[in-house]
C-alpha positions in Angstrom: 132.8 118.5 113.8 129.5 118.3 116.1 128.1 120.9 113.8 128.1 119.0 110.6 126.9 115.7 112.1 123.8 117.7 113.3 123.5 119.4 109.9 124.0 115.8 108.1 120.8 114.5 110.7 118.7 117.6 109.7 119.3 116.7 106.0 118.2 113.2 106.8 115.4 114.0 108.5 114.4 116.0 105.2 115.4 112.8 103.1 113.0 111.1 105.0 109.9 113.3 105.0 110.4 113.6 101.3 110.6 110.1 100.9 107.5 109.6 102.9 105.3 112.9 101.6 106.5 111.3 98.0 104.8 108.0 98.1 102.0 109.3 100.2 101.4 111.5 97.2 102.2 109.1 94.8 99.9 106.6 96.2 96.8 109.3 96.4 97.6 110.9 92.8 96.9 107.0 91.7 94.2 106.8 93.5 92.3 109.3 92.7 93.1 109.2 89.0 91.6 105.3 89.3 88.4 106.7 91.6 87.9 110.0 89.4 89.0 108.2 85.7 91.4 110.3 84.9 93.8 110.1 81.4 96.8 108.1 81.8 98.8 110.8 80.9 98.4 112.0 84.7 99.2 108.8 85.9 103.0 108.9 84.1 103.2 112.5 85.3 102.5 111.8 88.6 105.0 108.6 88.1 107.5 111.2 86.7 107.3 113.1 89.6 107.6 110.4 92.4 110.8 109.3 90.6 112.4 112.7 91.1 111.5 112.5 94.4 112.9 109.2 95.3 116.0 109.8 93.0 116.9 113.3 95.0 116.1 111.4 98.6 118.7 108.9 97.1 121.1 111.2 96.1 121.4 113.2 98.8 121.2 110.4 101.4 124.4 109.0 99.3 126.2 111.9 99.2 125.6 112.1 103.5 126.9 108.7 103.7 129.5 109.4 101.9 130.7 112.2 104.1 130.6 109.9 107.3 132.4 107.7 105.9 135.1 110.2 104.8 135.0 112.1 108.3 135.5 108.5 110.5 138.2 107.1 107.8 136.4 104.0 106.8 137.1 102.7 103.4 133.5 100.2 103.1 
C-alpha cells in the first residue's frame, strides 16, 4: 500500500514536469516562430506536440486519481 502510494507520488511528479516542460517548450516554440518568421506549419506542429503532452498528463493524472479513490473506497 505504501509502495503504491510512493509510485503514484513519483508518477505525479513526472506529470508535473511534463506539464511544465510542455508549456515552456510550447511558449518557446511560438516565440521563436514569430521572432524568426518560421512558416505557420511549424506553429501547428508545436501546437500538436503540446496537445499530446497535455493530453498524456491529463490521462495519467486521471488514472492516478481513480486508483486513489479505489484505494480509499470513496465514491465521488
